[in-house]
C-alpha positions as CSV (number, residue, x, y, z in Angstrom):
1,M,0.5,23.2,1.1
2,V,-1.5,20.4,-0.3
3,A,-0.3,17.4,1.5
4,K,1.0,17.1,5.0
5,T,3.6,14.5,5.3
6,G,5.8,15.7,8.1
7,F,8.8,16.3,5.8
8,W,8.8,19.7,4.0
9,Y,10.7,18.5,1.0
10,V,8.2,15.6,0.3
11,G,5.3,17.9,0.8
12,W,6.7,20.5,-1.6
13,T,7.4,17.9,-4.1
14,L,3.9,16.5,-4.0
15,A,2.6,20.1,-4.1
16,A,4.6,20.8,-7.3
17,I,3.3,17.6,-8.9
18,A,-0.2,18.5,-8.0
19,A,0.2,21.9,-9.7
20,L,2.2,20.8,-12.6
21,L,0.4,17.7,-13.9
22,P,-3.1,19.2,-14.0
23,M,-1.7,22.5,-15.6
24,L,0.0,20.4,-18.3
25,L,-3.1,18.6,-19.2
26,I,-5.4,21.6,-19.2
27,E,-3.0,23.6,-21.2
28,S,-2.6,20.8,-23.7
29,Q,-6.2,20.7,-24.3
30,R,-7.1,24.4,-24.4
31,S,-4.0,25.8,-26.3
32,Y,-5.0,25.1,-30.0
33,K,-4.6,28.8,-31.0
34,K,-2.1,29.8,-28.4
35,Y,0.7,27.3,-29.0
36,S,2.2,25.7,-32.1
37,P,1.4,22.1,-32.9
38,R,4.9,21.1,-32.1
39,L,4.8,22.6,-28.6
40,R,1.3,21.0,-27.9
41,K,2.7,17.6,-28.9
42,Q,5.7,18.1,-26.5
43,I,3.3,19.2,-23.7
44,V,1.3,16.0,-24.3
45,R,4.5,13.9,-24.3
46,V,5.7,15.3,-21.1
47,F,2.3,14.9,-19.4
48,I,2.0,11.3,-20.6
49,L,5.7,10.5,-19.3
50,L,5.1,12.2,-15.9
51,G,1.6,11.0,-15.5
52,S,2.5,7.4,-16.2
53,W,5.6,7.4,-14.0
54,C,3.7,9.0,-11.1
55,L,1.1,6.4,-11.2
56,A,3.8,3.6,-11.5
57,I,5.6,5.0,-8.3
58,L,2.2,5.1,-6.5
59,G,1.3,1.5,-7.6
60,I,4.8,0.3,-6.6
61,A,4.5,2.0,-3.1
62,Y,1.2,0.3,-2.6
63,F,2.6,-3.0,-3.6
64,I,5.6,-2.6,-1.3
65,Q,3.6,-1.6,1.6
66,V,1.2,-4.5,1.3
67,G,4.3,-6.9,0.8
68,L,6.1,-5.5,3.7
69,V,3.0,-5.9,6.1
70,S,2.5,-9.5,4.8
71,I,6.1,-10.4,5.3
72,A,6.1,-8.9,8.7
73,N,3.0,-10.9,9.7
74,V,4.6,-14.1,8.5
75,F,7.8,-13.4,10.3
76,V,6.1,-12.6,13.6
77,S,4.0,-15.8,13.4
78,M,7.1,-17.9,12.4
79,I,9.4,-16.4,15.0
80,S,6.9,-17.0,17.9
81,S,6.7,-20.6,16.9
82,V,10.4,-21.2,16.9
83,R,11.6,-20.3,20.5
84,S,15.2,-21.8,19.9
85,V,16.0,-19.3,17.3
86,A,14.9,-16.3,19.4
87,N,17.3,-17.3,22.3
88,N,20.3,-17.5,20.1
89,K,21.5,-13.9,18.9
90,I,23.5,-15.3,15.8
91,G,20.8,-17.8,14.9
92,F,18.2,-15.0,15.2
93,L,20.2,-12.7,12.8
94,V,20.8,-15.5,10.3
95,F,17.1,-16.2,10.5
96,V,16.2,-12.6,9.9
97,A,18.7,-12.3,7.0
98,V,17.5,-15.4,5.2
99,F,13.9,-14.3,5.8
100,A,14.4,-10.9,4.3
101,V,16.1,-12.2,1.3
102,C,13.4,-14.9,0.6
103,G,10.7,-12.3,1.3
104,F,12.3,-9.9,-1.2
105,I,12.5,-12.7,-3.9
106,A,9.0,-13.6,-3.3
107,M,7.8,-10.0,-3.7
108,V,9.6,-9.7,-7.0
109,R,8.3,-13.2,-8.2
110,F,4.8,-12.3,-7.1
111,F,5.1,-8.8,-8.9
112,K,6.2,-10.4,-12.1
113,D,3.7,-13.2,-12.0
114,L,0.9,-10.9,-11.5
115,A,2.0,-8.7,-14.4
116,F,1.5,-5.8,-12.1
117,E,3.6,-3.6,-14.3
118,E,0.9,-3.8,-16.9
119,L,-1.6,-2.5,-14.5
120,I,0.4,0.3,-13.0
121,Y,2.4,1.5,-16.0
122,H,1.4,0.2,-19.4
123,L,-2.4,0.5,-18.9
124,P,-2.4,4.2,-17.6
125,R,0.1,5.1,-20.3
126,Q,-2.1,3.6,-23.0
127,Q,-5.3,5.4,-21.6
128,L,-3.4,8.7,-21.4
129,K,-2.4,8.3,-25.0
130,R,-6.0,7.4,-25.9
131,L,-7.3,10.4,-24.1
132,L,-4.7,13.1,-25.3
133,V,-3.4,11.9,-28.6
134,Y,-6.4,10.0,-30.1
135,K,-8.8,12.7,-28.7
136,L,-11.9,10.6,-28.1
137,F,-13.3,13.4,-25.8
138,K,-13.8,16.9,-27.3
139,A,-15.3,19.7,-25.3
140,S,-17.8,21.4,-27.6
141,C,-19.0,23.9,-25.0
142,F,-18.0,25.9,-21.9
143,A,-19.8,23.6,-19.5
144,L,-18.0,20.4,-20.8
145,F,-14.6,22.1,-20.7
146,A,-15.2,23.5,-17.2
147,W,-16.2,19.9,-16.1
148,F,-13.1,18.6,-17.6
149,E,-10.8,21.1,-15.9
150,I,-12.5,20.6,-12.6
151,T,-12.2,16.8,-12.9
152,V,-8.5,17.1,-13.7
153,I,-7.8,19.3,-10.8
154,L,-9.7,16.9,-8.4
155,V,-8.0,13.8,-9.7
156,G,-4.6,15.6,-9.2
157,F,-5.4,16.4,-5.7
158,L,-6.6,12.9,-4.9
159,Y,-3.5,11.6,-6.2
160,V,-1.4,13.8,-4.2
161,N,-3.3,13.1,-1.0
162,T,-3.0,9.4,-1.6
163,A,0.6,9.6,-2.1
164,A,1.0,11.7,1.1
165,E,-0.9,9.1,3.0
166,I,1.2,6.2,1.6
167,F,4.3,8.2,2.5
168,K,3.1,8.8,6.0
169,L,2.4,5.0,6.4
170,F,5.9,4.1,5.2
171,V,7.4,6.7,7.8
172,L,5.4,5.0,10.6
173,M,6.3,1.5,9.5
174,F,10.0,2.2,9.4
175,D,9.8,4.3,12.6
176,D,8.3,1.2,14.2
177,V,11.0,-0.9,12.7
178,V,13.7,1.3,14.1
179,R,12.2,1.2,17.6
180,F,11.9,-2.6,17.5
């Protein structure tokens, strides 16, 4: 298995992504005589759709992770300064609920203000279209095509390992929250 996450279904899903996306990209580039133009266009469309969504999910996971850690740090610093809320159970629960809602709203507002969706969805989608549809890169010899295939496979494995590490950190964060 490519990625060790501690959950077999997540590991298998990441391994399938690691195998499917590079295979689609490589097949779309090497299949000029093997497949019809219509099928090649479909392969490119599927790759652009899957690739852009996978990168968007990874970017959102990064953003959520940083946001949750930031909110937790602010919460810990605020709760330590307000001793009267910590002693009252109902007051503490209200404080946590209000803080969670405000933290969620702040994360959404920050996400929109930064135009983060442009960075994690639109830009990768445009660059994939530029690479695959407009074909600025053409492999003219075996060495260039081999370099292209190896690079695609390595980037796929890097993506999967990054996604597995983010998933492990989410599991650790939520495990610590449950224990708290």
